[in-house]
N, C-alpha and C positions, 0 to 999 in steps of 0.2 A: 547825237549820242555822246560825242566828245565833250560838248558843252555841259551836259548834265553831270558827267563824271567829274569834270573840272570844278563845277559848282559845289559838288559834295566834298571834294578834297579841300577846297577853300573854306567851306563851312566848318569842317572838322578841325582845320588848322586854327580858325578863330576861336572855336569852343575850347580847344586845348590851351591856347594862349591865355584866355580869360580865366580858365580854371587854375592854371599854374600861378598866375599873378594876383589872385584874390586873397585877401586876408580872411581868416576863418574865425568866427566867433564861437566861443564855447561857454556854456553855463553849467558845467557839471564838475563836481569835486573829483580830484585826482584819485581819491580813495575808492570812489564808485565807478571809476573808469575801467573799461575793458582794455587790457593790455596784452600784447603778444611779445614776450620778452626774449624769445629764443631766436630772434632775427636781428638784422642790422638796424631796423627801425621798429619803434613801438607804435602800434596802431591804436589810436584813441577813438572811442565812440562818443560823440556828443550830439544829442538831439537828431539822431539818424544821419549825421554827417560824419564821414571819416576824415580825420586830419592825421597827418604824419608828422611825428616828432622823432628825431633820432633817439635811439635807446639811451645814449650817453646823457643827453639833455634831460630826458624823463627821469633817469636815475638820480641826476643832480637835484632835480626838483623834489623827488621823493625823499631824498636824504636831508636836504636843508630847509625845505618849505612844505613838509608833509601836512601841516595843519591848514594850508591855504588851498583854495580852489583856483583852477585856471579860469580866467575870465575871457581871454582872447589870445590868439596866436597869429602873428603876422610873419610871413616868409618874404624875404627879399632876395631875389636872384642876383648874384654878383659873378664876375668872371671866373672865380675859383670855386664856386659852389653856391651854397644857400646860407644866408644869415637868418637867424630866428629872433624875434622879439616876443617874449611871453609876458603877458600881463596877468598878474595874480590878483585875487581879491585883496582888499585892504590896502590898495594903492602901491603894490610892489611890481616893478617892471624889471625883467631880466633880459639882457641882450647877449646872444651867443654868436660868435663869428663862424666862418665857413669851416673851421676846424672843430666846431662844436665846443669851443672853449668860451667860458664866461668872460665877457669883456666889460660889462657894465651892469650895475645894480642901482636902481632908484627906488626910494621909498618915501611915502608921505610922512612916515614916522621915523623910525631908525632901523638900520639893517642889523639882523641877528649877528652876534659875535662870530659864529662858526663859519661865516661865508667870506670874511675879510682875512687876508693874510695876517697871521698872528703878530708879526712885527709891526704892522700898521696899527692894529688894535692896541698893542702895548704903548706905542708912541702917543696915540690919542688919549689913552687913560692916564698917562703920566703928565703930558703937557696941557691937556684940556679935560680935567677930571669931571667936570659938570656937563660935558658935551657927549653926544652920540654921533655916529656917522649916518648920514641920510642918503648919500650917493657915493659910489665908488666906480672909477673908470680906470681900466688898465690901458695906459697910453705908451707910445714909444719912449717918451722922456721919463716915464715912471708912473706912479699911482696918483691919480687926482682924486681927492676926497672932498666932499662937502659935508660940513658939520651941521647939526640941527640949528646952530646960530647963523647959518648961511655963509660962514667963512669957508673959503676954499684953500686947500693946501696941496702942494705937490711934494711927494716923497719919492726917493729913488727906490730901486729894487731891494735895497737893504733896510729900508724903513727910515732912512736919514732924511730929515727935513731939507728941502731944496728951496722952496719959496712959497709965499702966499700968491695965489693965482686966481684970476677971475675965470668963470666958466663961460 
């Protein structure tokens, strides 16, 4: 009797572990997604699978990438919470830290102007008028940006150029 109860508990623990650590694929547009906005989390329905995205992240995507569909969501459990990596159609990838703050954007093309801090966008337009930003990362030492020409720049929190840097 004890043995079967212990086996059930072990099996439930394994199922829970694999459920929590799995990446979740989604093939549905955010506009046609069922959302519940009055709670701490937004519940999204994709192909009969529920995935949980924090409301703050979903609102960010709705505001800045409304024309894009979510392709995949990957959750990574870290000591202070959960990091989210959201892949959108058209080659855009968004990384959010455990505070649900955007920390990185990668794009196969260029990143929309409204998602980069304005002082960084102004610097790039002034110093590199023929370039666009294809990657942006918020790092401890400042903002690391990659231009469409593959050149990487580090700017401080005020948008002042620090150095050319390799990624």
